[in-house]
N, C-alpha and C positions, 0 to 999 in steps of 0.2 A: 406166406405171412400176409395180413391184412391190417386194416386199421383196428379191429378189436383184438388182435393178437400180434403185436408188433414183436420184432425179433428180439433176442435177449439184449442186444447193446444198440439198439436202434431208438429213435424218438418216434412216437405215434405220428401217423400220417396226418396231414392237413385235415381238419374237419373232425378228428377224433375227439370225442368228449369223454368226460369221466364216466365210468359206468356205476350206475346207481344200485344195480342188483348184484350182489356178490354172495351167494349162499351155498351152503353144503347141506345136502340131504343124506341122511343115513337111516338105517332100520334098526331098531332095538330088537333084540332076540324075541321079545314077546309080541312083535309085529307093529308096534307104534312107529310112526314116521317121526323122525327127529329133524329139525329145521334149524340151521344156525346161521345168522348174517355174519359175514366175515369181513375183517378190516382189509386194507390194502395189501398187506403182507400175508393173507390167507389164514389168519388167527381168528377164532371166535370171539365176537364183541361181548356176547353174553353166553358162554358155553353151557351146553346141557350138562346136567349133573348125572351122566351116564359114562361109566368107565369103558374105555375102548374094547375090554373084553366082552362087554355085554352088547356090543354093536355087532351086526352081520358085516363080513368083510367086503362090503360093496358101499360105495359112495358116489354121488353126482356132485360136481361143484359147477354151479352156473355163474357166469359173468355176462350180464347183459343190461341194456338200457331198461329202465322201469318204465316201459311204455306198454300200450295195448299190442301194438305190432309186435314188439320184442317177445311179449308173452306168447302171441300165437305162433311166432317163429320157433319159440322154444318148444311149444307143445307139438309142432310139426317135426322138429328134430328129433324129439324123444320117441315119438311114434315111428319115424323111420328106423332108428336105433333099435327099438322093439321088435319091429318087423324083421330086420336083418338078423338080429340074435335069435329070433324064434324060428327061422328058416333051418337052422343047424349048419353043419359043414358042408362045404360043397362037394358033389359027388365026383369022384375020379373015374 
């Protein structure tokens, strides 16, 4: 647990501030990127008019501060995740 991801029944750590970026990224079957800003409960504020069955079964939900540093850290995180997933399963 940390300040960005407090436990289910804990109060945020001191210095915790409300996250400004809370978005969901999904991909439409035709290849378009769908971006939805989410409210505190994770519901789209202005939902895309795309049915769930027309979306690929992959999504990324982002919660971060809306700062340049946070955006750079997000890109680093996504790059690391891509590298890890691209390597394939470990050899036995």
